[in-house]
N, C-alpha and C positions, 0 to 999 in steps of 0.2 A: 411666215415670216421670221421667224424664228432664226432659219438659217441666213438668211439674208442680212441680217444684224450683226450676227457670226461674222459674215465675211464683210462686214465694212468695218468693223472694230478689227478683226486683223490686217485692214490694208492699212486702217489711220496709226495703229500699233508700228507698220513696216515703216509709212511715212517719218514719224515721231523716232526712232532710231534710228534712223537715216542722216534727218536733219540733226538730232542728235552729233551724230559721227561726223558728221559736216563739220560743225561747229568745233570741234576739237581738236580736224584737222588745222582749220583756220585757227586757230588758237593759237596750234604748236607754230606752223608757221609763220605768225606775227612773229611770237617770243623768239624766234629763232632768226628771224630780218634783224629786229633792233640787237638784240646781241652780236648778232655779225658787224653789223654798224660801228656800237659801241668798240668792239675790240678792236673793227681795223682805225675806229679814229676818224671816223667818216661825217658822225655829227658834228653839228659846230658845236654844240657842248664841251668836247673833248674832255669829256670826264675816261676813259680810259689811258693809261698812256703806255704809246706806243711810241717805236722809235721815230723821232722827225717828226712828230707833233708838238705844236705849241698853241698857246692862247694867239701870240700875234707875228708876223711871218717876219722871218730875220730882213731878207733882202724882199724889194718891191718885187712885183710880176717885172715878167718884159713886156713892152705895151707894141712888140714886133712880133713875125713870125723868123723861124733861123732867118741870122744872113746868109746872101744870095752874095757864095763865093768870089772875091774878086768886086765887090764892092764894099765900100769904108761905110761901118753903122754907128752913128753919134750918140745911142746908149751901152754898142757894145761894145766892147773892143779888145781885138787879138791878140792871144802876145806879141812880138815886136820884136823881142832881142834875135836880134844876125842871125842864128844857127836855126831860130824856128818861120823865120819870115818867109827864106828862099825853098825852092823845089827842088826836091831828090827823087831824081827816076823819072820827073815829068807828076810825079803825086806832088801837090801842095795843100795842107793841110794849115785850117786855122782851130783856135779855141773860144769858145765865148763863153759863159766868162770866164778872165780867166783866174778865177779867183771864187772860191765857194765855202759852203759848210760842209761835212758829214753829210752822203749821200742827199745831197740838192744836183740836181740836172746839170752836164757840162754837156752842151752841145762841140758834136765837130762835125763840120763842112769843109770843101775842098773840090778842087777842080783834079779829074786827072784826064791828060794829053791818051790821044787815043786809045782810053782805058774803057768804052763802051760796054755793060753787061757784063765787065768785072765783078766779082767779091770781094772782096777787102774785107781783113782782119782787125778788129783796135787789136793791138801792144800798148802793155806798160810795159817798163822796164822794173824789171830786179834783179837783185842783184849786180849790177850790168850787162845783164839778158835781158832780150823783148822775147814773154811771153804774151802769150794769147789772153785775152781780157775778157772772150766767151761773147760777143754782138759784133753783128755782121756791119754789112755797107753796101748798097745796089749800086753803082756806078749806070747814071743814066744822062745821056749828052753831058758827057764831061763834066760832069758834079755829085756828090757824092754827098748825102748827110744823115748822119746816127748820132745818139746821145749816149752818155755813161753816166754812173750812178758808185762812187765810193765813197766807202768809211777808213781809210786808207790817208793817217794824217801826215802835213806835209807837203816836199813840193813832192811831184809825180807827173812825169813824162809817159806822156802817149805817141802812139805812131799810128799812123794805117800800113797795109800791107797787103800785098798779092803774091800770094800763093804761085799762083799760075804762072806770072812770069817774072816771081824773086822781085819784087819793084816795093822798095816801104819810100814810106815820104819823109819828109822834115817830120822832128818832132817837137813836139809844143809842149811848155808846161804848165800844171795847172798845180795853184797850192791849193790845199783842203784844210778848214779847218779855220 
């Protein structure tokens, strides 16, 4: 029975070592998760200082989804200046809200007559020229929607552009800051 006791002792030792290793891995994962949540500012306490984190929201969150192009929304008023309300080349663009803080969501929605399945590029005017912003929007059933976030303060002009048809939308103004 000496042999049997020795084997049982080895099995018990192996189990203890395995449990210790498993516990060590669990502790490392838990600490990593806590650090990641705090670093990204996802905890409600907000002890980490990250861009855009605040103890209180600067604006109330929207109570509805993105506005449907062509419908007036009482809570969000798209830009209404004459140069921004019309359609250029059959592409009509609206913005909501027209004024945001840095790195807050800017909703871009609109219609594109005959543009089903087109890929539209969001562009911003910089030094008098339109440059790609790095965001695309797909057209489905004549409508499109996307959003952008920017830290460039002041008035910003945005439009969407169909590179295949070489057509651009009306420009919309967003005040950031």
